[in-house]
N, CA, C and O atoms as a DFTB+ gen file, in Angstrom:
780 C
 N C O
     1  1       0.787      -1.153      -0.027
     2  2      -0.068       0.018      -0.084
     3  2       0.877       1.254      -0.010
     4  3       1.907       1.301       0.662
     5  1       0.396       2.216      -0.772
     6  2       1.248       3.523      -0.851
     7  2       1.062       4.498       0.472
     8  3      -0.001       4.692       1.061
     9  1       2.123       4.965       0.740
    10  2       2.250       6.085       1.891
    11  2       1.625       7.276       1.400
    12  3       2.272       7.833       0.513
    13  1       0.528       7.832       1.734
    14  2      -0.171       9.064       1.235
    15  2       0.069      10.072       2.265
    16  3       0.233       9.780       3.450
    17  1       0.090      11.389       1.752
    18  2       0.215      12.502       2.770
    19  2      -1.376      12.738       3.055
    20  3      -2.305      12.214       2.440
    21  1      -1.448      13.593       4.064
    22  2      -2.796      13.981       4.346
    23  2      -3.375      14.625       3.407
    24  3      -2.689      14.987       2.452
    25  1      -4.889      14.948       3.451
    26  2      -5.362      15.686       2.223
    27  2      -4.970      17.284       2.219
    28  3      -4.819      17.923       3.260
    29  1      -4.847      17.754       1.100
    30  2      -4.409      18.976       0.839
    31  2      -5.696      19.652       0.534
    32  3      -6.577      18.982      -0.005
    33  1      -5.918      20.977       0.835
    34  2      -7.040      21.921       0.226
    35  2      -6.327      23.204      -0.014
    36  3      -6.754      24.256       0.462
    37  1      -5.206      23.142      -0.769
    38  2      -4.573      24.461      -1.142
    39  2      -3.542      24.116      -2.601
    40  3      -3.560      23.029      -3.179
    41  1      -2.909      24.983      -2.904
    42  2      -2.010      24.984      -4.063
    43  2      -0.828      24.150      -3.549
    44  3      -0.433      24.260      -2.389
    45  1      -0.253      23.284      -4.470
    46  2       0.886      22.641      -4.169
    47  2       2.072      22.812      -5.416
    48  3       1.826      22.944      -6.615
    49  1       3.227      22.774      -4.864
    50  2       4.230      22.946      -5.781
    51  2       5.262      21.579      -6.002
    52  3       5.644      20.907      -5.044
    53  1       5.560      21.351      -7.105
    54  2       6.331      19.861      -7.105
    55  2       7.606      20.333      -7.819
    56  3       7.569      20.965      -8.875
    57  1       8.761      19.981      -7.166
    58  2      10.080      20.151      -7.801
    59  2      10.913      18.916      -7.389
    60  3      10.763      18.317      -6.324
    61  1      11.933      18.557      -8.482
    62  2      12.770      17.484      -8.191
    63  2      14.227      18.266      -8.118
    64  3      14.669      19.027      -8.979
    65  1      14.850      17.894      -6.895
    66  2      16.214      18.390      -6.472
    67  2      17.319      17.491      -6.908
    68  3      18.487      17.877      -6.851
    69  1      16.990      16.287      -7.349
    70  2      18.041      15.310      -7.750
    71  2      19.051      15.905      -8.524
    72  3      20.210      15.888      -8.108
    73  1      18.744      16.461      -9.663
    74  2      19.911      16.916     -10.571
    75  2      20.492      18.255      -9.984
    76  3      21.679      18.514     -10.182
    77  1      19.802      18.994      -9.369
    78  2      20.263      20.333      -8.718
    79  2      21.258      19.839      -7.668
    80  3      22.362      20.382      -7.709
    81  1      21.062      18.911      -6.743
    82  2      21.910      18.459      -5.680
    83  2      23.237      17.913      -6.285
    84  3      24.282      18.072      -5.653
    85  1      23.231      17.282      -7.472
    86  2      24.245      16.539      -7.981
    87  2      25.335      17.739      -8.454
    88  3      26.549      17.700      -8.254
    89  1      24.634      18.751      -9.091
    90  2      25.606      19.948      -9.529
    91  2      25.838      20.849      -8.167
    92  3      26.865      21.526      -8.218
    93  1      25.287      20.939      -7.308
    94  2      25.477      21.789      -6.193
    95  2      25.594      21.012      -4.817
    96  3      24.826      21.228      -3.879
    97  1      26.586      20.123      -4.784
    98  2      26.880      19.385      -3.514
    99  2      27.234      20.317      -2.165
   100  3      27.093      19.943      -1.001
   101  1      27.720      21.600      -2.600
   102  2      27.953      22.429      -1.385
   103  2      26.867      23.044      -0.832
   104  3      26.940      23.401       0.344
   105  1      25.732      23.260      -1.553
   106  2      24.550      24.066      -1.310
   107  2      23.405      23.070      -1.715
   108  3      22.699      23.374      -2.677
   109  1      23.188      21.931      -1.055
   110  2      22.093      20.974      -1.518
   111  2      20.590      21.660      -1.271
   112  3      20.429      22.577      -0.465
   113  1      19.595      21.136      -2.010
   114  2      18.384      21.709      -1.870
   115  2      17.875      21.053      -0.531
   116  3      18.593      20.383       0.212
   117  1      16.443      21.352      -0.305
   118  2      15.735      20.901       0.886
   119  2      15.470      19.518       1.111
   120  3      15.084      19.058       2.185
   121  1      15.702      18.826       0.003
   122  2      15.297      17.402       0.094
   123  2      16.312      16.640      -1.046
   124  3      16.905      17.364      -1.845
   125  1      16.478      15.314      -1.096
   126  2      17.239      14.688      -1.896
   127  2      16.669      14.355      -3.189
   128  3      17.439      14.005      -4.083
   129  1      15.370      14.421      -3.415
   130  2      14.752      14.239      -4.658
   131  2      13.579      15.090      -4.905
   132  3      13.715      16.306      -5.038
   133  1      12.310      14.448      -4.978
   134  2      10.993      15.180      -5.221
   135  2      10.555      15.660      -4.032
   136  3      10.534      15.029      -2.975
   137  1      10.112      17.079      -4.253
   138  2       9.557      17.655      -3.076
   139  2       8.256      18.182      -3.455
   140  3       8.094      18.962      -4.394
   141  1       7.240      17.696      -2.627
   142  2       5.897      18.272      -2.654
   143  2       5.670      19.202      -1.575
   144  3       5.836      18.823      -0.416
   145  1       5.285      20.448      -1.851
   146  2       5.127      21.381      -0.782
   147  2       4.122      22.454      -1.163
   148  3       3.686      22.591      -2.306
   149  1       3.764      23.256      -0.049
   150  2       2.724      24.167      -0.193
   151  2       3.052      25.673      -0.584
   152  3       2.242      26.584      -0.755
   153  1       4.429      25.712      -0.685
   154  2       5.047      27.056      -0.949
   155  2       6.059      26.826      -2.087
   156  3       6.490      25.688      -2.272
   157  1       6.417      27.757      -2.785
   158  2       7.434      27.638      -3.772
   159  2       8.909      27.418      -3.081
   160  3       9.108      27.936      -1.982
   161  1       9.786      26.770      -3.621
   162  2      11.084      26.483      -2.947
   163  2      11.939      27.529      -2.909
   164  3      12.712      27.707      -1.967
   165  1      11.856      28.347      -4.000
   166  2      12.858      29.717      -4.103
   167  2      14.130      29.304      -4.664
   168  3      14.989      30.176      -4.796
   169  1      14.417      27.979      -5.055
   170  2      15.579      27.575      -5.640
   171  2      15.595      27.268      -6.977
   172  3      16.288      27.890      -7.782
   173  1      14.770      26.212      -7.314
   174  2      14.608      25.628      -8.694
   175  2      12.922      25.901      -9.178
   176  3      12.034      26.077      -8.344
   177  1      12.730      25.899     -10.379
   178  2      11.230      25.967     -10.783
   179  2      10.534      24.793     -10.483
   180  3      11.138      23.727     -10.365
   181  1       9.154      24.893     -10.329
   182  2       8.202      24.005      -9.660
   183  2       7.111      23.703     -10.847
   184  3       6.919      24.533     -11.735
   185  1       6.490      22.595     -10.802
   186  2       5.277      22.477     -11.259
   187  2       4.233      22.916     -10.163
   188  3       4.457      22.861      -8.954
   189  1       3.152      23.327     -10.698
   190  2       2.160      23.811      -9.737
   191  2       0.670      23.354      -9.866
   192  3       0.042      23.595     -10.897
   193  1       0.181      22.775      -8.944
   194  2      -1.271      22.175      -8.974
   195  2      -2.170      23.158      -8.250
   196  3      -2.172      23.124      -7.020
   197  1      -3.026      24.139      -8.970
   198  2      -3.701      25.117      -8.087
   199  2      -5.094      24.408      -7.774
   200  3      -5.629      23.552      -8.478
   201  1      -5.577      24.939      -6.567
   202  2      -6.768      24.390      -5.873
   203  2      -7.598      25.570      -5.467
   204  3      -7.949      25.683      -4.293
   205  1      -7.947      26.501      -6.424
   206  2      -8.596      27.657      -5.986
   207  2      -9.997      27.463      -5.315
   208  3     -10.416      28.344      -4.565
   209  1     -10.663      26.447      -5.537
   210  2     -11.963      26.078      -4.932
   211  2     -11.774      25.198      -3.695
   212  3     -12.773      24.780      -3.111
   213  1     -10.652      24.923      -3.305
   214  2     -10.337      24.221      -2.193
   215  2     -11.013      22.802      -2.086
   216  3     -11.671      22.524      -1.083
   217  1     -10.863      21.956      -3.056
   218  2     -11.224      20.672      -3.278
   219  2     -10.307      19.882      -2.519
   220  3      -9.128      20.156      -2.747
   221  1     -10.538      18.868      -1.580
   222  2      -9.487      18.092      -1.060
   223  2      -8.953      16.924      -1.900
   224  3      -9.725      16.200      -2.529
   225  1      -7.546      16.740      -1.903
   226  2      -6.925      15.882      -2.592
   227  2      -5.756      15.260      -1.830
   228  3      -5.261      15.835      -0.861
   229  1      -5.325      14.094      -2.272
   230  2      -4.187      13.429      -1.679
   231  2      -2.877      13.499      -2.629
   232  3      -2.898      13.739      -3.836
   233  1      -1.991      13.299      -2.016
   234  2      -0.554      13.263      -2.829
   235  2       0.203      11.925      -2.611
   236  3       0.152      11.448      -1.477
   237  1       0.810      11.352      -3.449
   238  2       1.728      10.244      -3.190
   239  2       2.934      10.447      -3.901
   240  3       2.974      10.338      -5.127
   241  1       4.054      10.777      -3.116
   242  2       5.393      10.901      -3.731
   243  2       6.057       9.423      -3.967
   244  3       6.286       8.656      -3.032
   245  1       6.286       9.177      -5.096
   246  2       6.803       7.859      -5.487
   247  2       8.173       7.587      -4.954
   248  3       8.529       6.434      -4.711
   249  1       8.969       8.648      -4.762
   250  2      10.347       8.309      -4.225
   251  2      10.278       7.876      -2.834
   252  3      11.104       7.072      -2.402
   253  1       9.282       8.389      -2.051
   254  2       9.019       7.870      -0.814
   255  2       8.201       6.436      -0.499
   256  3       7.806       5.999       0.582
   257  1       8.098       5.880      -1.820
   258  2       7.221       4.636      -1.786
   259  2       7.858       3.704      -2.889
   260  3       7.217       3.169      -3.794
   261  1       9.284       3.585      -2.667
   262  2      10.020       2.561      -3.430
   263  2       9.658       1.215      -3.353
   264  3       9.616       0.459      -4.324
   265  1       9.386       0.903      -2.157
   266  2       8.898      -0.630      -2.062
   267  2       7.795      -0.948      -2.782
   268  3       7.742      -2.096      -3.224
   269  1       6.686      -0.023      -3.056
   270  2       5.621      -0.260      -3.839
   271  2       5.998      -0.674      -5.308
   272  3       5.224      -1.455      -5.861
   273  1       7.096      -0.240      -5.995
   274  2       7.488      -0.539      -7.184
   275  2       8.492      -1.686      -7.251
   276  3       9.187      -1.746      -8.266
   277  1       8.631      -2.461      -6.448
   278  2       9.558      -3.691      -6.319
   279  2       8.559      -4.898      -6.782
   280  3       7.577      -5.233      -6.119
   281  1       8.896      -5.416      -7.841
   282  2       8.263      -6.626      -8.320
   283  2       8.392      -7.741      -7.533
   284  3       9.303      -7.714      -6.705
   285  1       7.602      -8.844      -7.604
   286  2       8.049     -10.121      -6.830
   287  2       9.339     -10.681      -7.383
   288  3      10.059     -11.286      -6.589
   289  1       9.652     -10.582      -8.401
   290  2      10.964     -11.031      -8.979
   291  2      12.205     -10.435      -8.584
   292  3      13.284     -10.983      -8.811
   293  1      12.071      -9.085      -7.869
   294  2      13.033      -8.300      -7.378
   295  2      13.347      -7.217      -8.400
   296  3      14.271      -6.459      -8.103
   297  1      12.753      -7.038      -9.496
   298  2      13.007      -5.954     -10.537
   299  2      12.234      -4.822      -9.898
   300  3      11.368      -4.973      -9.035
   301  1      12.642      -3.656     -10.420
   302  2      12.001      -2.487     -10.023
   303  2      11.119      -1.986     -11.240
   304  3      11.598      -1.904     -12.371
   305  1       9.996      -1.704     -10.994
   306  2       8.915      -1.054     -12.018
   307  2       9.348       0.415     -12.257
   308  3       9.867       1.155     -11.421
   309  1       9.034       0.717     -13.586
   310  2       9.293       2.279     -13.746
   311  2       8.226       3.193     -13.008
   312  3       7.096       2.829     -12.682
   313  1       8.793       4.454     -12.802
   314  2       7.769       5.155     -12.070
   315  2       7.949       6.463     -12.537
   316  3       8.988       6.712     -13.149
   317  1       6.946       7.519     -12.318
   318  2       7.053       8.895     -12.558
   319  2       7.292       9.596     -11.074
   320  3       7.473       8.898     -10.077
   321  1       7.278      10.769     -11.036
   322  2       7.372      11.524      -9.884
   323  2       6.581      11.212      -8.681
   324  3       6.968      10.854      -7.568
   325  1       5.322      11.434      -9.160
   326  2       4.160      11.569      -8.082
   327  2       2.850      11.390      -8.753
   328  3       2.647      11.361      -9.966
   329  1       1.936      11.267      -7.727
   330  2       0.434      11.099      -8.095
   331  2      -0.285      11.841      -7.077
   332  3       0.073      11.924      -5.903
   333  1      -1.391      12.415      -7.620
   334  2      -2.377      13.149      -6.883
   335  2      -3.802      12.652      -7.224
   336  3      -4.061      12.315      -8.379
   337  1      -4.710      12.602      -6.265
   338  2      -6.112      12.170      -6.602
   339  2      -7.055      12.836      -5.725
   340  3      -6.764      13.154      -4.572
   341  1      -8.270      13.066      -6.305
   342  2      -9.371      13.821      -5.601
   343  2      -9.856      13.056      -4.303
   344  3      -9.940      11.832      -4.407
   345  1     -10.161      13.596      -3.183
   346  2     -10.945      12.898      -2.200
   347  2     -12.230      13.230      -2.462
   348  3     -12.648      14.388      -2.487
   349  1     -12.993      12.074      -2.693
   350  2     -14.345      12.137      -3.001
   351  2     -15.044      10.709      -2.900
   352  3     -14.621       9.649      -3.363
   353  1     -16.281      10.947      -2.143
   354  2     -16.908       9.404      -1.915
   355  2     -17.403       8.854      -3.154
   356  3     -17.374       7.644      -3.378
   357  1     -17.890       9.771      -4.025
   358  2     -18.834       9.150      -5.399
   359  2     -17.660       9.009      -6.318
   360  3     -16.516       9.411      -6.100
   361  1     -18.133       8.343      -7.441
   362  2     -17.195       8.002      -8.535
   363  2     -17.881       8.833      -9.704
   364  3     -19.104       8.962      -9.747
   365  1     -17.113       9.335     -10.555
   366  2     -15.725       9.274     -10.645
   367  2     -15.040      10.389      -9.899
   368  3     -15.653      11.351      -9.437
   369  1     -13.649      10.200      -9.796
   370  2     -12.904      11.294      -9.318
   371  2     -11.580      11.411     -10.115
   372  3     -11.174      10.450     -10.769
   373  1     -10.895      12.605     -10.062
   374  2      -9.732      12.712     -10.992
   375  2      -8.429      12.296     -10.185
   376  3      -8.236      12.470      -8.982
   377  1      -7.511      11.663     -11.182
   378  2      -6.342      11.159     -10.750
   379  2      -5.233      11.769     -11.644
   380  3      -5.375      11.719     -12.866
   381  1      -4.100      12.363     -11.078
   382  2      -3.162      12.833     -11.912
   383  2      -1.843      12.307     -11.674
   384  3      -1.301      12.294     -10.568
   385  1      -1.314      11.848     -12.806
   386  2       0.146      11.272     -12.714
   387  2       1.234      12.290     -13.161
   388  3       1.123      12.807     -14.272
   389  1       2.134      12.559     -12.466
   390  2       2.996      13.854     -12.811
   391  2       4.401      13.512     -13.122
   392  3       5.011      12.927     -12.226
   393  1       5.076      13.784     -14.308
   394  2       6.458      13.629     -14.627
   395  2       7.121      14.913     -14.860
   396  3       6.651      15.658     -15.719
   397  1       8.217      15.278     -14.159
   398  2       9.092      16.598     -14.449
   399  2      10.217      16.206     -15.166
   400  3      10.862      15.168     -15.013
   401  1      10.436      17.242     -16.077
   402  2      11.547      17.091     -17.169
   403  2      12.316      18.423     -17.052
   404  3      11.888      19.392     -17.679
   405  1      13.436      18.539     -16.282
   406  2      14.138      19.807     -16.409
   407  2      15.129      19.635     -17.549
   408  3      15.891      18.669     -17.556
   409  1      15.136      20.516     -18.478
   410  2      15.874      20.238     -19.664
   411  2      15.965      21.727     -20.324
   412  3      15.227      22.660     -20.009
   413  1      17.001      21.777     -21.296
   414  2      16.953      22.915     -22.389
   415  2      16.027      22.890     -23.232
   416  3      15.664      21.822     -23.727
   417  1      15.423      24.159     -23.582
   418  2      14.453      24.108     -24.715
   419  2      14.461      23.131     -25.927
   420  3      13.459      22.624     -26.432
   421  1      15.776      22.947     -26.318
   422  2      16.033      22.262     -27.519
   423  2      15.941      20.760     -27.327
   424  3      15.892      20.024     -28.311
   425  1      15.913      20.208     -25.894
   426  2      15.684      18.923     -25.715
   427  2      14.374      18.613     -25.032
   428  3      14.138      17.530     -24.497
   429  1      13.474      19.710     -25.088
   430  2      12.115      19.540     -24.551
   431  2      11.336      18.462     -25.099
   432  3      10.768      17.653     -24.365
   433  1      11.278      18.409     -26.421
   434  2      10.501      17.380     -27.239
   435  2      10.798      15.908     -26.849
   436  3       9.887      15.126     -26.575
   437  1      12.142      15.553     -26.834
   438  2      12.570      14.129     -26.418
   439  2      12.360      13.965     -25.115
   440  3      11.878      12.896     -24.741
   441  1      12.612      14.768     -24.368
   442  2      12.191      14.717     -22.795
   443  2      10.749      14.536     -22.525
   444  3      10.300      13.805     -21.641
   445  1      10.058      15.247     -23.341
   446  2       8.504      15.066     -23.169
   447  2       8.067      13.702     -23.674
   448  3       7.171      13.172     -23.017
   449  1       8.494      13.099     -24.628
   450  2       8.217      11.714     -25.063
   451  2       8.586      10.792     -24.173
   452  3       7.845       9.867     -23.842
   453  1      10.062      11.017     -23.597
   454  2      10.489       9.962     -22.455
   455  2       9.400      10.156     -21.410
   456  3       8.886       9.133     -20.959
   457  1       9.010      11.269     -20.995
   458  2       8.202      11.591     -19.933
   459  2       6.901      10.885     -19.993
   460  3       6.469      10.236     -19.041
   461  1       6.239      11.028     -21.199
   462  2       4.931      10.290     -21.400
   463  2       5.192       8.788     -21.387
   464  3       4.238       8.108     -21.009
   465  1       6.140       8.242     -21.678
   466  2       6.512       6.830     -21.695
   467  2       6.560       6.445     -20.088
   468  3       6.130       5.347     -19.738
   469  1       6.979       7.174     -19.329
   470  2       7.216       6.867     -17.889
   471  2       5.811       6.930     -17.365
   472  3       5.373       5.986     -16.708
   473  1       5.090       7.977     -17.615
   474  2       3.578       8.065     -17.006
   475  2       2.786       6.885     -17.435
   476  3       2.005       6.363     -16.639
   477  1       2.957       6.372     -18.801
   478  2       2.170       5.208     -19.101
   479  2       2.448       4.081     -18.424
   480  3       1.542       3.373     -17.985
   481  1       3.786       3.781     -18.259
   482  2       4.244       2.608     -17.597
   483  2       3.980       2.681     -16.034
   484  3       3.786       1.669     -15.360
   485  1       3.989       3.892     -15.547
   486  2       3.596       3.951     -14.001
   487  2       2.215       3.691     -13.761
   488  3       1.880       3.006     -12.794
   489  1       1.331       4.206     -14.603
   490  2      -0.254       4.064     -14.561
   491  2      -0.608       2.554     -14.808
   492  3      -1.379       1.913     -14.095
   493  1      -0.034       2.132     -15.763
   494  2      -0.169       0.508     -16.173
   495  2       0.383      -0.345     -14.944
   496  3      -0.253      -1.333     -14.577
   497  1       1.455      -0.001     -14.365
   498  2       1.784      -0.762     -13.142
   499  2       0.762      -0.873     -12.021
   500  3       0.204      -1.866     -11.554
   501  1       0.658       0.572     -11.680
   502  2      -0.164       0.616     -10.432
   503  2      -1.469       0.359     -10.430
   504  3      -2.021      -0.063      -9.414
   505  1      -2.161       0.595     -11.632
   506  2      -3.660       0.290     -11.655
   507  2      -3.933      -1.122     -12.291
   508  3      -4.911      -1.766     -11.909
   509  1      -3.125      -1.592     -13.211
   510  2      -3.293      -2.893     -13.891
   511  2      -2.657      -4.066     -13.071
   512  3      -3.293      -5.011     -12.604
   513  1      -1.257      -3.858     -12.961
   514  2      -0.609      -5.010     -12.398
   515  2      -0.722      -5.315     -10.948
   516  3      -0.950      -6.413     -10.440
   517  1      -0.508      -4.048     -10.298
   518  2      -0.694      -3.998      -8.652
   519  2      -2.145      -3.945      -8.303
   520  3      -2.546      -4.380      -7.223
   521  1      -2.990      -3.387      -9.254
   522  2      -4.323      -3.111      -8.838
   523  2      -4.496      -2.481      -7.457
   524  3      -5.232      -2.881      -6.555
   525  1      -3.605      -1.320      -7.459
   526  2      -3.321      -0.685      -6.071
   527  2      -4.596       0.401      -5.931
   528  3      -4.962       0.704      -4.795
   529  1      -5.185       0.911      -6.958
   530  2      -6.140       1.758      -7.047
   531  2      -7.329       1.371      -7.992
   532  3      -7.066       0.971      -9.126
   533  1      -8.679       1.479      -7.550
   534  2      -9.631       0.889      -8.277
   535  2      -9.719       1.766      -9.392
   536  3     -10.149       2.916      -9.301
   537  1      -9.226       1.119     -10.683
   538  2      -9.021       1.895     -11.910
   539  2     -10.388       2.673     -12.409
   540  3     -10.348       3.868     -12.704
   541  1     -11.559       1.926     -12.477
   542  2     -12.717       2.574     -12.893
   543  2     -13.141       3.775     -12.120
   544  3     -13.929       4.559     -12.649
   545  1     -12.695       3.990     -10.929
   546  2     -13.163       5.051     -10.063
   547  2     -12.568       6.359     -10.504
   548  3     -13.058       7.417     -10.108
   549  1     -11.592       6.331     -11.258
   550  2     -10.895       7.620     -11.513
   551  2     -10.664       8.021     -12.821
   552  3     -10.080       7.290     -13.621
   553  1     -11.117       9.233     -13.127
   554  2     -10.776      10.030     -14.508
   555  2      -9.309      10.484     -14.463
   556  3      -8.847      11.338     -13.707
   557  1      -8.526       9.642     -15.571
   558  2      -7.103       9.833     -15.510
   559  2      -6.619      11.146     -16.237
   560  3      -7.224      11.734     -17.133
   561  1      -5.500      11.463     -15.715
   562  2      -4.911      12.658     -16.197
   563  2      -3.182      12.314     -16.129
   564  3      -2.651      11.759     -15.167
   565  1      -2.587      12.691     -17.147
   566  2      -1.164      12.785     -17.255
   567  2      -0.706      14.147     -17.410
   568  3      -1.397      14.886     -18.111
   569  1       0.477      14.659     -16.806
   570  2       1.016      15.727     -17.070
   571  2       2.522      15.768     -17.099
   572  3       3.169      15.484     -16.091
   573  1       3.084      16.109     -18.216
   574  2       4.622      16.240     -18.296
   575  2       4.845      17.653     -18.179
   576  3       4.226      18.499     -18.824
   577  1       5.816      17.903     -17.273
   578  2       6.006      19.316     -16.883
   579  2       7.709      19.676     -17.233
   580  3       8.624      18.938     -16.866
   581  1       7.873      20.731     -17.877
   582  2       9.300      21.225     -18.033
   583  2       9.413      22.395     -17.500
   584  3       9.352      23.433     -18.159
   585  1       9.631      22.331     -15.945
   586  2       9.524      23.490     -15.057
   587  2      10.499      24.813     -15.491
   588  3      10.151      25.990     -15.392
   589  1      11.520      24.432     -15.885
   590  2      12.525      25.410     -16.349
   591  2      12.512      25.854     -17.721
   592  3      13.447      26.537     -18.139
   593  1      11.519      25.526     -18.482
   594  2      11.247      26.141     -19.955
   595  2       9.817      25.904     -20.179
   596  3       9.131      25.067     -19.593
   597  1       9.380      26.846     -21.219
   598  2       8.024      27.036     -21.553
   599  2       7.761      25.424     -22.272
   600  3       8.481      24.897     -23.120
   601  1       6.615      24.897     -21.698
   602  2       6.292      23.556     -22.240
   603  2       5.875      23.675     -23.797
   604  3       5.571      24.788     -24.224
   605  1       5.855      22.619     -24.603
   606  2       5.451      22.511     -25.983
   607  2       4.089      22.329     -25.964
   608  3       3.538      21.664     -25.087
   609  1       3.499      22.874     -26.870
   610  2       2.010      22.568     -27.224
   611  2       1.574      21.191     -27.751
   612  3       1.911      20.848     -28.885
   613  1       0.882      20.443     -27.013
   614  2       0.812      19.172     -27.633
   615  2      -0.258      19.073     -28.930
   616  3      -0.542      18.010     -29.482
   617  1      -0.766      20.320     -29.289
   618  2      -1.578      20.334     -30.420
   619  2      -0.617      21.018     -31.572
   620  3      -1.066      21.350     -32.669
   621  1       0.594      21.166     -31.232
   622  2       1.512      21.674     -32.361
   623  2       1.884      20.634     -33.363
   624  3       2.643      19.745     -32.980
   625  1       1.448      20.621     -34.613
   626  2       1.655      19.507     -35.476
   627  2       3.205      19.445     -35.820
   628  3       3.714      18.464     -36.362
   629  1       3.829      20.462     -35.492
   630  2       5.408      20.440     -35.687
   631  2       5.944      19.309     -34.861
   632  3       6.920      18.651     -35.222
   633  1       5.385      19.127     -33.912
   634  2       6.117      18.318     -32.820
   635  2       5.378      16.989     -32.540
   636  3       5.979      15.917     -32.465
   637  1       4.017      17.121     -32.389
   638  2       3.208      15.984     -32.156
   639  2       2.222      15.428     -33.238
   640  3       1.340      16.137     -33.722
   641  1       2.400      14.257     -33.554
   642  2       1.403      13.738     -34.478
   643  2       0.000      13.576     -33.785
   644  3      -0.148      12.815     -32.828
   645  1      -0.989      14.303     -34.296
   646  2      -2.340      13.985     -33.538
   647  2      -2.865      12.897     -33.615
   648  3      -3.775      12.649     -32.824
   649  1      -2.506      12.020     -34.477
   650  2      -3.099      10.662     -34.560
   651  2      -2.510       9.863     -33.380
   652  3      -3.181       9.028     -32.774
   653  1      -1.215      10.154     -33.078
   654  2      -0.462       9.465     -32.034
   655  2      -1.143       9.946     -30.683
   656  3      -1.490       9.086     -29.874
   657  1      -1.354      11.339     -30.403
   658  2      -2.021      11.771     -29.349
   659  2      -3.211      11.211     -29.089
   660  3      -3.466      10.948     -27.914
   661  1      -4.193      10.911     -30.137
   662  2      -5.478      10.315     -29.977
   663  2      -5.306       8.846     -29.560
   664  3      -6.063       8.298     -28.758
   665  1      -4.200       8.204     -30.192
   666  2      -3.947       6.764     -29.841
   667  2      -3.520       6.540     -28.396
   668  3      -3.849       5.529     -27.775
   669  1      -2.697       7.623     -27.829
   670  2      -2.455       7.648     -26.460
   671  2      -3.534       7.749     -25.557
   672  3      -3.538       7.081     -24.523
   673  1      -4.459       8.530     -25.853
   674  2      -5.607       8.754     -25.042
   675  2      -6.578       7.378     -25.004
   676  3      -7.173       6.957     -24.012
   677  1      -6.574       6.833     -26.264
   678  2      -7.346       5.657     -26.248
   679  2      -6.639       4.393     -25.555
   680  3      -7.350       3.502     -25.091
   681  1      -5.343       4.321     -25.490
   682  2      -4.478       3.346     -24.987
   683  2      -4.603       3.524     -23.519
   684  3      -4.738       2.512     -22.832
   685  1      -4.572       4.739     -22.936
   686  2      -4.327       4.983     -21.510
   687  2      -5.529       5.551     -20.773
   688  3      -5.572       5.714     -19.554
   689  1      -6.562       5.855     -21.685
   690  2      -7.674       6.430     -20.967
   691  2      -7.519       7.629     -20.077
   692  3      -8.188       7.813     -19.060
   693  1      -6.490       8.514     -20.583
   694  2      -5.949       9.694     -19.812
   695  2      -5.947      10.737     -20.707
   696  3      -5.709      10.501     -21.892
   697  1      -6.240      12.176     -20.218
   698  2      -5.990      13.328     -20.873
   699  2      -4.634      13.621     -20.599
   700  3      -4.213      13.539     -19.445
   701  1      -3.760      14.022     -21.737
   702  2      -2.608      14.418     -21.454
   703  2      -2.413      15.903     -21.383
   704  3      -3.030      16.588     -22.198
   705  1      -1.709      16.426     -20.594
   706  2      -1.309      18.013     -20.216
   707  2       0.187      17.965     -20.525
   708  3       0.836      17.033     -20.051
   709  1       0.756      18.834     -21.234
   710  2       2.002      19.305     -21.318
   711  2       2.127      20.610     -20.851
   712  3       2.015      21.499     -21.696
   713  1       2.351      20.950     -19.596
   714  2       2.193      22.212     -18.947
   715  2       3.103      22.276     -17.694
   716  3       3.786      21.301     -17.378
   717  1       3.109      23.330     -17.043
   718  2       3.741      23.574     -15.769
   719  2       2.757      23.935     -14.821
   720  3       3.112      24.242     -13.683
   721  1       1.469      23.939     -15.171
   722  2       0.420      24.194     -14.185
   723  2      -0.823      23.449     -14.544
   724  3      -1.262      23.385     -15.692
   725  1      -1.372      22.883     -13.481
   726  2      -2.787      22.292     -13.761
   727  2      -3.593      22.716     -12.743
   728  3      -3.121      22.755     -11.606
   729  1      -4.863      23.079     -12.969
   730  2      -5.886      23.571     -12.205
   731  2      -6.918      22.516     -11.753
   732  3      -7.546      21.845     -12.571
   733  1      -7.055      22.406     -10.528
   734  2      -8.391      21.505     -10.176
   735  2      -9.741      22.310     -10.329
   736  3     -10.080      23.294      -9.671
   737  1     -10.401      21.709     -11.290
   738  2     -11.703      22.529     -11.695
   739  2     -12.754      22.020     -10.878
   740  3     -13.535      22.832     -10.384
   741  1     -12.908      20.688     -10.639
   742  2     -14.006      20.015      -9.995
   743  2     -13.260      19.005      -9.135
   744  3     -12.030      18.967      -9.159
   745  1     -14.001      18.164      -8.354
   746  2     -13.451      16.967      -7.938
   747  2     -13.288      15.915      -8.934
   748  3     -12.579      14.929      -8.729
   749  1     -14.101      16.167     -10.277
   750  2     -14.004      15.049     -11.333
   751  2     -12.989      15.731     -12.346
   752  3     -12.331      14.964     -13.048
   753  1     -12.826      16.904     -12.470
   754  2     -12.167      17.493     -13.726
   755  2     -11.047      18.378     -13.421
   756  3     -11.157      19.276     -12.586
   757  1      -9.927      18.145     -14.098
   758  2      -8.602      19.044     -14.189
   759  2      -8.684      19.786     -15.320
   760  3      -9.388      19.430     -16.265
   761  1      -7.929      20.947     -15.326
   762  2      -7.782      21.851     -16.629
   763  2      -6.207      22.113     -16.540
   764  3      -5.461      22.140     -15.561
   765  1      -5.973      22.288     -17.847
   766  2      -4.676      23.029     -18.285
   767  2      -4.461      24.329     -17.651
   768  3      -5.326      25.194     -17.782
   769  1      -3.408      24.557     -16.985
   770  2      -3.421      25.805     -16.225
   771  2      -2.643      26.858     -16.983
   772  3      -2.528      28.022     -16.598
   773  1      -2.084      26.331     -18.163
   774  2      -1.273      27.319     -19.110
   775  2      -2.176      28.567     -19.490
   776  3      -3.285      28.486     -20.018
   777  1      -1.545      29.686     -19.150
   778  2      -2.299      30.937     -19.591
   779  2      -2.177      31.316     -21.075
   780  3      -2.756      32.312     -21.507
C-alpha cells in the first residue's frame, strides 16, 4: 500500500532536486529528490497544482514509496515523480500522474516523449499490474512538466502527430497535459493551467 500524505486543500508545488543536488553538493536543496510542498521552494522552478476552490486531494510521492515499485521477482517497475487524486466519496474522481523534465528548450521534445512513456508505465503498473487503486473509479490525467522552460503545445503538429495523441488517449484512457500548471476545476475534472 502507498504512503499517502494528508489531504491538501490548497495549491501545491512539485520540484525535483535530484539533478540540482548533483551539481550543487556544497549547497544542497531541501530534499534529496522530489519535493511536494505548499510553497515555492525559491531555488528551482516547480510544477504547480492549483486548488482555487479548495477541493480536497491526496498526494503520493513515489520516491517515498520505493517498496511499492518492487516486483516479486526483485526487479523495479518504472515510475514517474508522483500522483495526486481527489478525495471524493462518489465516482468518478480525478487522478493525476506527474513527470517532471528539467531540460534545455532544444531537448524538450525528446524529454516530453520520454516522460509520456514513464507516465504510461507507472499508470499501467499501479492500476493494472498491482491493482493498487480501483481503476474505474478515476478519470485519469497525465502531466509532463518542463518547469525550467516553456512547455511545448501538444496540439503543435510540428512536434506531435495528432493521431499518436489520440492513440495515447485511447490506450491509457488519460487526458495528457504538457504544462507547468494544472488547475483543479472540480472533484472530477482538471484543466490545463497554461495561460
